[in-house]
C-alpha positions in Angstrom: 49.1 104.0 76.7 47.8 102.1 79.8 50.6 100.0 79.8 53.2 102.7 79.6 51.3 104.3 82.7 51.5 101.1 84.5 55.1 100.7 84.0 56.5 103.9 84.6 54.3 103.6 87.9 56.1 100.3 88.8 59.6 101.7 87.6 59.4 104.8 90.1 58.0 102.5 92.8 60.8 100.2 92.6 63.5 103.2 92.6 61.7 104.4 95.9 61.8 101.0 97.3 65.4 100.7 96.3 66.2 104.3 97.9 64.3 103.2 101.4 66.1 99.9 101.3 69.6 101.8 100.8 68.5 104.2 103.9 67.5 101.1 105.9 70.8 99.4 105.4 72.8 102.6 106.2 70.7 103.1 109.4 71.2 99.4 110.4 74.9 99.7 109.9 75.2 102.8 112.0 73.1 101.2 114.6 75.5 98.1 114.7 79.1 100.3 114.5 80.3 102.6 116.9 83.0 105.6 116.1 86.3 105.1 117.9 89.2 107.5 118.7 92.4 105.9 119.7 94.6 109.0 121.0 98.2 109.1 120.9 100.7 111.6 122.4 104.5 112.3 122.0 106.7 112.6 124.9 110.4 112.8 126.2 110.1 111.1 129.5 107.4 112.9 131.7 107.8 115.9 129.1 105.3 116.6 126.1 107.1 117.0 122.9 107.4 120.4 121.6 109.4 121.7 118.5 112.0 124.0 119.6 112.5 122.7 123.2 115.8 121.0 124.4 115.8 117.9 126.7 118.6 116.7 128.7 119.8 113.3 129.9 119.0 111.5 127.1 120.6 108.1 126.1 123.6 106.5 127.5 125.6 109.6 127.2 123.0 111.5 129.2 122.7 113.8 125.8 121.1 117.0 125.5 119.4 117.2 122.3 116.6 119.5 120.7 113.9 117.2 118.4 113.1 118.6 115.2 110.5 116.2 113.7 108.3 113.3 115.1 106.0 111.4 112.7 105.3 108.2 112.3 102.6 105.8 110.3 100.9 103.2 111.9 98.5 100.5 110.1 96.5 97.3 111.0 94.7 99.0 113.8 92.5 96.9 115.8 90.7 96.6 118.9 90.9 93.1 120.9 87.6 91.7 122.7 86.7 89.6 125.6 87.7 86.3 123.7 91.3 88.0 122.6 90.0 88.1 118.9 91.7 91.6 117.5 88.6 93.0 115.5 90.0 95.7 112.6 89.3 99.2 112.9 87.7 100.6 109.8 89.4 103.9 109.3 87.6 106.9 108.4 88.9 107.6 104.8 89.5 111.9 105.5 91.8 112.5 102.4 94.5 113.8 104.6 95.5 111.8 107.8 94.3 108.3 107.0 94.2 106.4 103.6 92.9 102.6 103.4 94.1 101.0 106.6 97.2 103.4 107.4 97.2 106.2 109.4 100.0 109.4 110.1 100.7 110.5 113.7 102.4 113.7 113.2 103.5 116.0 116.3 105.4 118.6 114.7 104.0 121.8 113.7 107.0 123.6 111.3 107.6 126.0 114.0 110.8 126.7 115.4 113.8 123.8 114.3 111.1 121.7 112.9 111.1 123.3 109.3 111.0 120.2 107.6 107.5 119.0 108.4 103.9 120.4 108.2 101.9 123.0 110.2 99.0 120.8 111.2 99.7 118.4 114.0 97.6 114.8 114.0 97.5 113.1 117.3 94.9 110.4 116.8 93.4 107.7 114.5 89.6 107.7 113.9 87.5 104.9 112.6 84.5 102.7 113.3 84.3 99.1 114.5 81.2 96.6 115.7 79.5 97.6 118.5 80.8 95.1 121.5 83.1 95.0 124.1 86.6 95.4 124.1 89.7 95.1 126.3 92.7 95.6 124.2 94.4 97.6 121.2 96.9 96.3 118.7 98.4 98.1 115.4 101.7 98.3 113.4 104.4 100.8 113.3 104.9 101.0 109.6 103.2 100.7 106.3 101.9 97.4 104.7 104.1 96.1 101.9 101.1 96.6 99.3 101.4 100.4 99.8 105.3 101.0 101.0 106.5 100.7 97.5 104.8 103.6 95.8 105.7 106.6 94.5 105.1 109.3 97.2 104.8 112.4 94.5 101.8 110.5 93.3 100.5 108.7 96.4 97.2 110.0 98.1 97.7 111.8 101.4 99.0 110.9 103.7 101.4 108.8 101.9 102.4 111.5 99.9 105.0 113.2 102.1 108.3 112.6 100.4 110.2 113.6 103.6 108.7 110.6 104.7 109.8 108.8 101.7 113.1 107.0 100.5 112.6 105.8 97.1 110.6 103.5 95.3 112.5 100.2 96.4 113.1 101.3 100.2 109.7 102.8 100.7 108.4 104.7 103.1 110.2 106.1 106.7 107.9 104.5 109.1 109.3 106.5 111.9 110.8 110.1 111.6 112.6 111.5 114.4 115.0 113.9 114.0 117.2 115.4 116.8 119.9 118.5 116.9 122.7 117.4 119.2 124.1 119.7 122.0 126.9 117.9 122.6 130.6 117.3 121.2 130.0 114.5 118.4 133.4 112.9 118.8 134.2 109.3 118.0 137.4 107.6 119.3 139.6 108.8 116.4 138.8 112.2 117.6 137.0 113.3 114.4 133.0 114.6 114.8 130.6 112.0 114.1 129.9 114.2 111.1 133.6 114.0 109.8 133.9 110.5 110.1 130.0 109.4 108.9 129.5 108.8 105.0 126.2 110.4 104.5 125.5 108.7 101.2 124.2 105.5 100.8 124.5 103.2 98.0 121.7 104.0 95.5 120.1 100.6 95.9 119.4 101.3 99.5 117.8 104.5 101.0 119.5 107.3 98.3 122.0 109.6 99.1 121.2 112.0 102.0 118.5 111.9 105.0 118.0 115.0 107.1 119.3 117.8 104.8 122.7 118.3 106.6 121.2 118.2 110.0 124.2 118.0 112.4 122.8 115.4 115.3 121.2 112.1 115.4 118.4 110.9 113.1 116.1 107.8 113.5 114.7 106.8 110.4 112.8 103.5 110.8 112.2 102.0 107.3 112.5 98.5 105.3 115.8 97.4 104.0 117.5 94.6 101.6 114.2 95.3 99.3 114.7 93.2 96.0 113.3 93.8 92.7 113.8 92.4 89.2 114.8 96.0 87.5 115.6 99.4 88.6 111.8 100.1 87.2 110.1 97.6 89.2 108.6 97.8 92.4 110.3 95.1 95.2 108.9 91.6 95.7 110.3 91.4 99.0 112.3 92.9 101.8 115.0 90.9 103.8 114.3 93.4 106.7 110.5 94.8 106.7 111.2 96.5 110.0 107.7 96.8 110.8 106.6 96.6 114.7 103.5 94.7 115.8 102.2 96.5 119.1 99.7 94.8 121.4 98.3 96.3 124.7 96.5 93.7 126.6 94.4 96.5 128.6 93.5 99.4 126.9 90.0 102.0 127.0 90.0 104.3 124.2 87.5 106.3 126.5 90.1 106.8 129.1 93.3 105.5 127.5 96.0 107.3 125.1 98.9 105.8 123.5 102.4 107.4 124.8 105.3 107.1 122.3 108.2 108.2 124.4 111.3 109.3 122.6 113.3 108.8 125.9 112.5 105.2 126.4 113.3 104.8 122.4 117.0 106.1 123.3 117.7 104.9 126.5 120.3 102.2 125.2 121.9 104.5 122.5 124.7 106.8 122.9 123.4 110.3 121.0 127.0 111.7 120.9 128.8 109.5 118.8 128.3 107.9 115.5 129.8 104.4 113.9 132.4 105.5 111.6 131.3 105.2 107.7 127.7 105.3 108.4 124.9 108.1 107.9 124.2 109.9 111.3 122.1 108.3 113.8 120.1 105.3 113.0 118.7 104.4 109.3 117.7 101.1 109.7 121.0 99.5 108.2 121.7 95.9 109.3 125.0 97.0 109.8 125.1 100.2 111.5 125.6 99.5 115.5 123.8 102.6 116.3 120.6 101.0 115.8 121.1 98.4 117.9 119.3 99.8 120.9 116.9 101.5 119.3 115.7 98.4 117.0 115.3 96.4 120.4 113.3 99.2 121.9 111.0 98.8 119.2 110.7 95.3 119.4 112.3 94.4 116.5 115.1 91.9 115.8 118.5 93.2 114.6 121.8 91.6 113.5 121.7 88.5 115.2 119.6 89.4 118.2 116.1 88.3 118.3 113.0 90.8 118.5 112.5 91.9 122.2 109.6 93.4 123.9 108.8 96.8 122.7 109.4 100.1 125.1 108.8 102.8 122.9 104.9 102.8 123.3 102.9 102.7 126.4 99.8 103.5 127.5 98.5 106.2 130.2 
């Protein structure tokens, strides 16, 4: 009986000690890390993006458009320390906006013409990082390959939005910006861009339709040329990953925010015309000339043109 009491006391003491050690480790970890918020903002030139608002003088044709969607995924977010080392941000797993190392930024609120989105907006990435002095920021516009080819209907939030997903092979739309065009959409053949364009993609690419018949210009960035051994298997590689790595050497999370500027993105694109026999706008297809200026401004290679410095994002 005495031995049993001693054993019980020993086990109880061990349990208490284990709990104390766990608390100490948690407190030590909290003391060694800091919470960081990386703030983002969507703009059209000097104006803030708002659902239903029209913006003029966009692109090479000085078009007037009404954006109806403005969302994008970022991943691999890191701060850059004084020695130039990128230190990854451990994202808060909130079950809604952030999953693993991927975060969704959402600037539409499903009001007015933004009927394809969600009511809530999200303008920041939240996570923790070891305490230290950081001078820069880097992130990737896109979803990592390991997560990009999941079934959106089964994936955890924020990767469960089918409006930001093509199909199993194509994966997610890393960036989705849709616009209604207020100008005549004429091609050289005299037909409208909608009449001259074949909205359907072949089944091996991105499915049959993008945008639900929206008359205008759409920008859907994602991976293309993804190859799989069979129709029911995930791709093993993509010829065009189309993920853009963004680096800012000077960034202070307590003072600065990241601006995503639609005006800069489309500065070299004619928003009132569409290449014949292609979907309206840019769906990331390598032979679609409407993507040339957009890919350049995203810092991505396109066709025979190498990657250039991105201009879509800037620091304020």
